[in-house]
C-alpha angles and dihedrals in degrees: 000000000000092000092049092048092048091048089052090050093050097042092052092054097039092073091050091050093050091048092051091053087072091053091053092047092052097046107035116105122220107286141166091207115111140182109267130192116229121203131191092027095152140274108009111166096171098044098246120174121230125218121185132198118194114177122226091250111044119189115248090252101018127202119235123225122192108205112196123200133227129250112295087017132107141205093265091048090052089049095051097035101053137046099240093105096046089049088050087058087057101041104029102238126136124241129209118196112196114203128203121225100188114107096256092052086218123130119246106252095144111058123094088239093056093049097055124074109260088354095132139253124079101341091060091051092048091050089052088056091051091049091047091057093043090054093054104036133044092249115180102242090210092058108059115128142177130209134170149162124242104316086017090051089053089051090049088058090048096048093048090046096050099037108035089149091060107038121062097190144345141207117212119193111199100341141136132241123281108277096013093111093047116139134174100201099068094259118142094204126069109191094186091058094040090054092052094247098127108091123173137165118264089251092053092050091048092049091055088062096040092051091053089064106017094171094067118103101157134091125311125230123262115249135208115197129195127187139160118228090224096050103150097185105044101022123232097251087073088069092062091046090053090052090052091051099048096041089052093048090051093046094246138141117252088232109100119245091205136015130187143145109245090188139356112301095010123111115194121193126185126199127204094008140028093222131103093258097048117160090252127018122180128189118196113197112207115225094358120136130212086281090079125167111256109224100199091173091061091049090051089047090053090050089054093239100121095076141024089252118042111243111263104183132060124250110268117264092209131041111282122228106279135213109213114228116243114269109289089005100130139065129192127204115195123188124183128200110187137184133172103317098341140071142177129212135206111203122189118195114196125190103218092175131092098246127071117251109229110196118357144199123193117203124197139148119242117221114257115282096027117119124179113233101172137004142186137209091014142043117248129206134205104015096227140021114025104009130195116205112197129194123256123223098272098051103036094118123065110187120210112288090009130117141209124206123217133164148170145202119237144177119234138190096217104302108102096168129131132249112268099218142020135198124200113204087340097310120114115246131211113248116232 
């Protein structure tokens, strides 16, 4: 049963990882930086492997992101299958990719050792990796983050729970609360938790974390949570239990401060603040399975790493006032990277006029058979046909001779072509 469950978990994420490879290929700039394995990095009771990505241009005091893979995955698979490295090239942070060597290739989020601070197993090895990087680079201690998918999302919950004095925030894609997968018989799999049958009060969930490190009295990390309503592997009720846990740890009400829909079918709730770096942010993805799209750009945005100043206001829920570009004052570059029945795009909007554009909407018509499933740096509606991409809060202004980059992932039925024309705030744009 364990092997079958683990195979389901890995198979569900494998497709997502392969799809995201295309996104990385399309977006990554030319770079000499490469993924490097590090050995002898410190205490490592469960024989993890460490992979490190340092971009060519590192920020003066770089942030550190720990990107944790899914069951049957690996550090290199997480590197090649997500955009965290390509975004590091842009923003100058460092990425660590822990890699499991046990046969299941799942992280230990169930043993008593793993659920106690410095108790042993995988969390101790991951902390050794963090300390290794901190000893060799001028890492900003206030900007250390964890993110992960499935088993890696569970470990993200664990690392933030055990080491709240180290991690500032996390982003968990399709995970479960800290302690939900706990077992006492040596099993890695907890069917009751996976099926969404473990329900606790917010206080009980919070106490599980507090009891794992009872000496801590300081702040708790911020947390971003993602879950599909049709998750067949780690059932959707786990999403609500995670929200209970992290709102309780941060001393917040379970009533959202802010609610919006960043794209069709997504419901985003924020707790404790309406801003883009709220203490808790939760994104429910209607109709999405365990094979969910991993929006690395939104995780990096939540961490505050996509700009010199972390975003402090939510994306608008209605179209902002717009300044039309001067006639002929815009240019659009549109790159497609396609595979099987999927594709990703990288779209660059350039203001070639002499006046700043304040608030923008880009309109284009997708070729027949293409349907947007996930997007970044803009909101998209509808998902097919004539689409309008609107700015989000942090990229609403395009100064003269400046550009913004947006993109999306889509399904296709064989036609992987590009739109033939684009209008920005109603004005036709040149096509690069």
